[in-house]
C-alpha positions as CSV (number, residue, x, y, z in Angstrom):
1,X,-8.0,-28.6,-6.4
2,X,-4.9,-30.8,-6.5
3,X,-1.6,-29.7,-7.9
4,X,-0.2,-31.4,-10.9
5,X,3.4,-32.6,-10.9
6,X,4.3,-29.7,-13.1
7,X,2.6,-27.2,-10.8
8,X,4.4,-28.6,-7.8
9,X,7.7,-28.1,-9.6
10,X,6.7,-24.6,-11.0
11,X,5.6,-23.2,-7.7
12,X,8.0,-25.1,-5.4
13,X,9.7,-22.0,-4.1
14,X,6.3,-20.7,-3.0
15,X,5.1,-23.9,-1.5
16,X,8.1,-24.2,0.8
17,X,7.5,-20.8,2.2
18,X,5.5,-21.2,5.4
19,X,3.7,-17.9,4.7
20,X,2.5,-19.3,1.3
21,X,2.5,-23.1,1.2
22,X,0.1,-25.1,-0.9
23,X,-2.9,-23.3,0.6
24,X,-1.5,-19.9,-0.4
25,X,-0.6,-21.1,-3.9
26,X,-4.2,-22.3,-4.3
27,X,-5.3,-18.8,-3.3
28,X,-3.1,-17.3,-6.0
29,X,-4.4,-19.7,-8.7
30,X,-8.0,-18.8,-7.7
31,X,-7.4,-15.1,-7.6
32,X,-8.6,-12.5,-10.1
33,X,-6.6,-9.3,-10.5
34,X,-7.3,-6.3,-12.8
35,X,-4.4,-4.3,-14.3
36,X,-5.2,-0.8,-15.4
37,X,-2.7,-0.2,-18.1
38,X,-0.3,-2.4,-20.1
39,X,2.5,0.0,-20.2
40,X,5.6,0.7,-18.1
41,X,4.0,-0.4,-14.8
42,X,1.5,-2.9,-16.1
43,X,4.2,-4.9,-17.9
44,X,6.3,-5.9,-14.9
45,X,3.2,-6.2,-12.6
46,X,1.6,-8.6,-15.1
47,X,4.9,-10.6,-15.6
48,X,5.3,-11.2,-11.8
49,X,1.6,-12.0,-11.2
50,X,1.6,-14.5,-14.1
51,X,4.9,-16.0,-12.9
52,X,3.4,-16.3,-9.4
53,X,0.4,-18.2,-10.8
54,X,-2.4,-15.6,-10.3
55,X,-5.1,-17.5,-12.2
56,X,-7.0,-14.6,-13.9
57,X,-5.4,-11.3,-14.9
58,X,-7.6,-8.7,-16.6
59,X,-5.8,-6.0,-18.5
60,X,-7.5,-2.7,-19.7
61,X,-5.6,-0.4,-22.1
62,X,-6.5,1.4,-25.3
63,X,-3.1,1.9,-26.8
64,X,-0.9,0.0,-29.3
65,X,2.7,-0.9,-29.0
66,X,5.2,1.7,-30.3
67,X,8.9,1.6,-30.8
68,X,9.5,4.2,-28.0
69,X,7.7,1.9,-25.5
70,X,10.3,-0.8,-25.7
71,X,12.8,1.1,-23.6
72,X,10.8,0.1,-20.5
73,X,7.6,-1.8,-21.4
74,X,9.0,-5.3,-21.1
75,X,6.0,-7.4,-22.1
76,X,6.2,-6.0,-25.6
77,X,8.8,-6.5,-28.4
78,X,9.8,-5.4,-31.8
79,X,7.6,-8.1,-33.2
80,X,4.5,-6.7,-31.6
81,X,4.8,-3.1,-32.7
82,X,1.4,-1.9,-33.9
83,X,-0.4,-4.6,-31.9
84,X,-2.8,-3.6,-29.1
85,X,-0.9,-3.6,-25.9
86,X,-3.4,-5.8,-24.2
87,X,-3.0,-8.5,-26.9
88,X,0.8,-8.2,-26.8
89,X,0.8,-8.5,-23.0
90,X,-1.7,-11.4,-23.1
91,X,0.6,-13.3,-25.5
92,X,3.6,-12.7,-23.3
93,X,2.0,-13.6,-19.9
94,X,0.2,-16.7,-21.2
95,X,3.4,-17.9,-22.8
96,X,5.2,-17.6,-19.5
97,X,2.5,-19.6,-17.6
98,X,-0.2,-21.7,-19.1
99,X,-2.0,-21.8,-15.7
100,X,-2.9,-18.1,-16.2
101,X,-5.9,-16.8,-18.1
102,X,-5.4,-13.2,-19.4
103,X,-8.5,-11.3,-20.2
104,X,-7.5,-8.6,-22.7
105,X,-9.8,-5.5,-22.9
106,X,-8.9,-2.9,-25.4
107,X,-10.5,0.4,-24.6
108,X,-10.7,3.1,-22.0
109,X,-12.3,2.9,-18.6
110,X,-15.2,5.3,-18.2
111,X,-17.7,6.0,-15.5
112,X,-20.2,3.9,-17.4
113,X,-18.1,0.7,-17.7
114,X,-15.7,0.6,-14.8
115,X,-18.0,-0.7,-12.1
116,X,-19.1,-3.6,-14.2
117,X,-15.5,-4.5,-15.0
118,X,-14.0,-4.2,-11.5
119,X,-16.8,-6.1,-9.8
120,X,-15.4,-9.3,-11.5
121,X,-12.0,-9.0,-9.8
122,X,-10.7,-9.4,-6.3
123,X,-8.4,-6.3,-6.5
124,X,-7.2,-3.7,-8.9
125,X,-3.7,-2.5,-9.7
126,X,-3.4,0.9,-11.2
127,X,-0.5,1.5,-13.7
128,X,-2.3,4.1,-15.7
129,X,-0.4,7.1,-17.2
130,X,-3.0,9.9,-16.8
131,X,-4.8,11.6,-14.0
132,X,-8.4,11.2,-15.4
133,X,-8.0,7.4,-15.2
134,X,-6.2,7.5,-11.9
135,X,-9.0,9.4,-10.2
136,X,-11.8,7.4,-11.8
137,X,-10.2,4.1,-10.7
138,X,-9.7,5.4,-7.1
139,X,-13.3,6.6,-6.9
140,X,-14.7,3.4,-8.4
141,X,-12.7,1.2,-6.0
142,X,-13.8,3.2,-3.0
143,X,-17.4,3.1,-3.9
144,X,-17.2,-0.6,-4.8
145,X,-15.0,-1.4,-1.7
146,X,-12.3,-3.0,-3.9
147,X,-8.6,-3.0,-2.7
148,X,-6.4,-0.9,-5.0
149,X,-2.6,-0.9,-5.4
150,X,-1.5,2.4,-7.0
151,X,1.8,3.3,-8.6
152,X,3.3,6.2,-10.5
153,X,6.6,7.0,-12.2
154,X,8.4,10.0,-13.6
155,X,12.0,10.7,-14.5
156,X,14.0,8.9,-11.7
157,X,11.3,8.7,-9.0
158,X,8.4,6.4,-8.4
159,X,5.8,5.8,-5.7
160,X,3.5,3.0,-4.5
161,X,0.6,2.9,-2.1
162,X,-2.1,0.4,-1.2
163,X,-5.7,1.6,-0.7
164,X,-8.1,-0.5,1.3
165,X,-11.4,1.5,1.1
166,X,-12.7,2.8,4.5
167,X,-9.8,1.0,6.4
168,X,-7.1,3.4,5.2
169,X,-6.6,6.4,3.0
170,X,-7.6,6.7,-0.7
171,X,-5.9,8.6,-3.5
172,X,-8.0,11.7,-2.8
173,X,-6.8,11.7,0.8
174,X,-3.4,12.3,-0.8
175,X,-4.3,14.5,-3.7
176,X,-7.9,15.7,-3.5
177,X,-8.4,16.7,-7.1
178,X,-6.5,16.3,-10.4
179,X,-4.0,19.0,-11.3
180,X,-4.8,21.5,-14.0
181,X,-3.8,20.4,-17.6
182,X,-0.1,21.2,-18.3
183,X,1.0,21.4,-14.6
184,X,2.7,18.0,-14.5
185,X,4.8,16.9,-17.5
186,X,4.4,13.5,-19.0
187,X,7.1,10.9,-19.4
188,X,7.1,11.8,-23.1
189,X,7.9,15.4,-22.1
190,X,10.2,14.8,-19.1
191,X,11.6,11.3,-19.7
192,X,11.7,8.2,-17.4
193,X,14.6,5.9,-16.6
194,X,13.9,2.6,-18.3
195,X,14.4,0.4,-15.3
196,X,12.3,2.5,-13.0
197,X,8.9,0.9,-13.9
198,X,10.4,-2.5,-13.1
199,X,11.2,-1.4,-9.5
200,X,7.8,0.2,-8.9
201,X,5.9,-2.5,-10.8
202,X,7.6,-5.2,-8.7
203,X,6.5,-3.4,-5.6
204,X,3.0,-3.1,-6.8
205,X,2.9,-6.9,-7.6
206,X,4.3,-7.6,-4.1
207,X,1.5,-5.7,-2.5
208,X,-1.1,-7.5,-4.6
209,X,0.3,-10.9,-3.6
210,X,0.3,-9.9,0.1
211,X,-3.4,-8.9,-0.2
212,X,-4.3,-12.3,-1.9
213,X,-2.3,-14.3,0.7
214,X,-3.3,-12.2,3.7
215,X,0.3,-11.9,4.7
216,X,2.6,-9.0,5.8
217,X,2.1,-5.3,6.4
218,X,0.5,-3.5,3.5
219,X,1.3,0.1,2.4
220,X,-2.0,1.1,3.9
221,X,-1.9,4.6,5.3
222,X,1.5,5.0,3.8
223,X,3.2,6.1,0.6
224,X,6.5,4.5,-0.4
225,X,8.7,6.8,-2.5
226,X,11.8,5.5,-4.4
227,X,14.5,7.7,-5.9
228,X,16.8,5.9,-8.3
229,X,19.5,8.5,-8.4
230,X,20.1,8.3,-4.6
231,X,19.1,4.6,-4.3
232,X,16.8,5.5,-1.5
233,X,13.4,4.7,-0.2
234,X,11.2,7.0,1.9
235,X,8.0,5.9,3.6
236,X,5.5,8.7,4.4
237,X,2.5,8.2,6.6
238,X,-0.8,9.1,5.0
239,X,-3.7,9.1,7.4
240,X,-7.2,8.8,6.1
241,X,-8.7,12.3,5.7
242,X,-12.1,12.5,7.4
243,X,-12.9,15.4,5.0
244,X,-12.0,13.4,1.9
245,X,-14.7,14.0,-0.8
246,X,-15.0,10.3,-1.6
247,X,-14.2,8.3,1.5
248,X,-14.6,10.8,4.2
249,X,-17.4,11.2,6.8
250,X,-19.5,13.4,4.6
251,X,-18.6,12.5,1.0
252,X,-19.5,14.9,-1.8
253,X,-18.6,12.4,-4.5
254,X,-21.2,9.6,-4.5
255,X,-21.3,9.0,-8.2
256,X,-18.6,8.4,-10.7
257,X,-17.5,11.1,-13.1
258,X,-15.3,11.3,-16.2
259,X,-12.5,13.9,-16.2
260,X,-11.5,15.9,-19.2
261,X,-8.9,13.9,-21.2
262,X,-6.9,17.1,-21.4
263,X,-5.6,16.6,-17.9
264,X,-1.9,15.9,-17.9
265,X,-0.3,12.6,-18.6
266,X,1.8,11.0,-15.9
267,X,4.0,8.1,-17.2
């Protein structure tokens, strides 16, 4: 493909970077990324991927925009209250960059549909707000060998990690099973600082761009933790667990399963 004059101007700050250049920008324009969730994390992730020129962005979410979302979910607005979040986000991201095709999928991921969805994408970014989805996405990406960037937020703290199946850890290497219902409060119950999803979402988007470009050191075998109150980052090593039930040497999870929706919400 050849760049148009408008594209050369739009992506000029990328093209002059030796680590990106015209070749890297073409990789971005040809990339397909799936966002799980169009809420606090999915909004900034999608914004930056669209601005960067990621050619196809799929978004899965079953919720609609509510007034309480607008304190942090920057792809939505007062005018889109009541609209499905995937449609609101699609409108925002495509308005930002006409090079980007946003595939809006309103609904929940399940063990029956997730494999068919993620197989169409190069990598997955998890911005979900509940443990059933988080574990389902992890297991599906491991079994399908899809790179996964995972983020989470609560109160004043967030975390990001990048999962490259069978090369590094997976989410179950960190937390083997979902916590019991009610153990971890949701953002609705505990609150979340409005700017926090922007910080964590930007980090998730950065990891995704690095995967597409093949540049830099990924958060593979590592968990990056950010505390907004102390303005501090902490990077924790996370080795792959040889006894992991999904990516270990003798896995016990070889098929996808749906978890009870009663498991606690996260963000």
